[in-house]
C-alpha positions in Angstrom: 94.2 128.8 88.6 95.5 127.3 91.9 98.6 125.2 91.9 98.6 121.7 93.2 99.9 121.4 96.8 102.8 119.2 95.6 104.2 122.3 93.8 105.0 123.8 97.2 106.9 120.8 98.5 110.6 121.1 98.7 112.1 119.4 95.6 114.8 117.7 97.6 112.2 116.2 99.9 110.1 114.9 97.0 113.2 113.3 95.3 114.3 111.7 98.5 110.9 110.2 99.2 110.7 108.8 95.7 114.2 107.4 95.9 113.5 105.7 99.2 110.3 104.1 97.8 112.2 102.8 94.8 114.9 101.3 97.1 112.3 99.7 99.3 110.5 98.2 96.3 113.8 96.8 95.0 114.4 95.1 98.4 110.9 93.7 98.4 111.3 92.2 94.9 114.7 90.7 95.8 113.2 89.1 99.0 110.2 87.8 97.0 112.6 86.0 94.7 114.4 84.5 97.7 111.1 83.4 99.2 110.0 81.9 95.9 113.2 79.8 95.7 112.6 78.6 99.3 109.0 77.8 98.5 110.1 75.8 95.5 112.3 73.7 97.7 109.5 73.3 100.3 107.0 72.4 97.6 109.3 69.9 95.8 109.8 68.0 99.1 106.3 68.7 100.4 107.8 69.8 103.7 104.6 71.6 104.7 102.9 68.2 105.2 104.9 67.8 108.4 103.1 70.9 109.8 99.7 69.5 108.9 99.1 71.6 105.7 97.8 69.8 102.6 99.0 72.2 100.0 101.5 75.0 99.5 98.8 77.6 99.2 97.4 76.7 102.7 100.9 76.8 104.1 101.4 80.3 102.7 98.0 81.5 103.9 97.9 80.0 107.3 101.5 79.2 108.1 103.1 82.3 106.7 100.2 84.7 107.2 99.9 85.9 103.7 96.6 87.0 102.2 94.7 84.5 100.0 95.7 86.5 96.9 99.4 86.6 97.9 99.3 82.9 98.7 97.8 82.1 95.3 100.4 84.3 93.6 103.3 82.5 95.4 101.8 79.1 94.5 101.6 80.2 90.8 105.1 81.5 90.9 106.4 78.2 92.3 
Protein backbone atom coordinates (compact mmCIF):
# COMPACT_ATOMS: atom_id res chain seq x y z
CA UNK A 1 0.00 0.00 0.00
CA UNK A 2 1.40 3.38 -1.00
CA UNK A 3 1.88 6.04 1.64
CA UNK A 4 0.36 9.47 1.40
CA UNK A 5 2.75 12.08 0.01
CA UNK A 6 2.45 14.03 3.27
CA UNK A 7 4.33 11.17 4.93
CA UNK A 8 7.43 12.22 3.03
CA UNK A 9 7.31 15.88 4.07
CA UNK A 10 9.82 17.07 6.61
CA UNK A 11 8.08 17.03 10.07
CA UNK A 12 9.60 20.39 10.99
CA UNK A 13 8.22 21.94 7.80
CA UNK A 14 4.73 20.54 8.48
CA UNK A 15 4.72 21.79 12.09
CA UNK A 16 5.96 25.22 11.03
CA UNK A 17 3.30 25.59 8.31
CA UNK A 18 0.55 24.59 10.75
CA UNK A 19 1.91 26.93 13.43
CA UNK A 20 1.98 29.85 10.98
CA UNK A 21 -1.58 29.20 9.87
CA UNK A 22 -2.80 29.15 13.50
CA UNK A 23 -0.98 32.42 14.22
CA UNK A 24 -2.46 34.05 11.11
CA UNK A 25 -5.97 32.84 12.01
CA UNK A 26 -5.54 34.27 15.51
CA UNK A 27 -4.57 37.66 14.05
CA UNK A 28 -7.57 37.60 11.71
CA UNK A 29 -9.95 36.84 14.59
CA UNK A 30 -8.48 39.65 16.68
CA UNK A 31 -8.78 42.12 13.80
CA UNK A 32 -12.36 41.02 13.14
CA UNK A 33 -13.22 41.86 16.74
CA UNK A 34 -11.66 45.31 16.32
CA UNK A 35 -13.59 45.84 13.08
CA UNK A 36 -16.86 44.76 14.70
CA UNK A 37 -16.37 47.27 17.51
CA UNK A 38 -15.67 50.00 14.93
CA UNK A 39 -18.74 49.00 12.92
CA UNK A 40 -20.85 49.11 16.09
CA UNK A 41 -19.82 52.73 16.58
CA UNK A 42 -20.42 53.54 12.91
CA UNK A 43 -23.84 51.89 12.99
CA UNK A 44 -24.86 53.49 16.28
CA UNK A 45 -24.17 56.96 14.86
CA UNK A 46 -25.17 55.97 11.28
CA UNK A 47 -21.98 57.54 9.95
CA UNK A 48 -22.24 55.63 6.67
CA UNK A 49 -25.14 57.91 5.65
CA UNK A 50 -22.64 60.74 5.09
CA UNK A 51 -21.07 58.62 2.35
CA UNK A 52 -24.42 57.91 0.71
CA UNK A 53 -25.04 54.42 2.07
CA UNK A 54 -28.50 53.57 3.40
CA UNK A 55 -27.47 50.66 5.60
CA UNK A 56 -24.47 49.15 7.34
CA UNK A 57 -24.57 46.12 5.07
CA UNK A 58 -24.26 48.22 1.91
CA UNK A 59 -21.41 50.16 3.50
CA UNK A 60 -19.59 46.90 4.25
CA UNK A 61 -20.28 45.54 0.77
CA UNK A 62 -19.66 48.59 -1.39
CA UNK A 63 -17.62 50.82 0.90
CA UNK A 64 -15.32 48.24 2.48
CA UNK A 65 -15.34 45.76 -0.45
CA UNK A 66 -16.41 42.71 1.54
CA UNK A 67 -18.47 39.98 -0.09
CA UNK A 68 -22.23 39.93 0.40
CA UNK A 69 -21.93 37.03 2.82
CA UNK A 70 -19.19 38.77 4.83
CA UNK A 71 -21.23 41.98 4.90
CA UNK A 72 -24.25 40.09 6.19
CA UNK A 73 -22.10 38.41 8.85
CA UNK A 74 -20.69 41.72 10.04
CA UNK A 75 -24.16 43.26 10.12
CA UNK A 76 -25.41 40.32 12.19
CA UNK A 77 -22.46 40.58 14.56
CA UNK A 78 -23.13 44.28 15.08
